[in-house]
C-alpha positions in Angstrom: 114.7 98.0 83.1 113.3 94.4 82.9 110.5 93.8 80.4 108.4 92.2 83.1 108.2 95.5 84.9 106.1 96.9 82.1 103.1 94.9 83.3 101.4 95.3 86.7 101.3 92.1 88.7 98.4 90.0 87.6 97.2 86.5 87.8 98.6 83.8 85.6 95.7 82.5 83.5 95.3 79.2 81.8 94.8 79.3 78.0 91.1 78.2 78.7 90.6 81.2 81.0 92.1 83.6 78.4 89.8 82.2 75.7 86.8 82.6 78.0 87.8 86.2 78.8 88.2 87.0 75.1 84.8 85.5 74.2 83.1 87.6 76.9 84.8 90.9 76.0 85.2 93.1 72.9 88.7 93.0 71.3 89.1 96.7 72.0 88.9 96.0 75.7 92.1 94.0 76.0 95.5 93.6 74.3 97.1 90.4 72.9 100.9 90.7 72.6 102.8 88.0 70.7 106.5 88.2 71.9 107.8 85.6 69.5 110.0 86.3 66.4 108.5 87.6 63.2 108.9 84.3 61.4 106.9 82.5 64.1 104.2 85.2 64.0 104.0 85.0 60.3 103.4 81.2 60.4 100.7 81.4 62.9 99.3 83.9 65.5 96.1 84.7 67.3 94.0 87.0 65.3 94.1 90.6 66.7 97.4 90.1 68.4 100.2 92.6 68.0 103.8 91.4 67.4 106.3 92.9 69.7 109.3 90.5 70.1 110.4 90.2 73.7 113.7 91.9 73.0 111.8 95.0 71.7 109.3 95.3 74.6 111.2 98.0 76.5 111.7 100.2 73.4 108.1 99.7 72.3 106.3 100.1 75.6 104.5 103.2 74.4 102.5 101.0 72.0 100.7 99.3 74.9 97.8 100.8 76.8 98.4 100.4 80.5 94.7 100.7 81.3 93.8 97.5 79.4 94.3 93.9 80.4 97.2 92.6 78.5 97.8 88.9 77.6 101.3 88.1 76.6 102.2 84.9 74.7 
């Protein structure tokens, strides 16, 4: 299984569009997933994001709510 298959096809959004979406919605209405490594996440990350390194996405897919919009960075 490829990690990309975890997400339904969606539009690629610019950073500005994602920021606008986040400003217009409550944090419990969407998911932010940081797929970088723990050291990178520890240095800086978007508040409210969850760390799931890209190599762990398949094994940790149950942590994601498929009903919510998901932004991966």
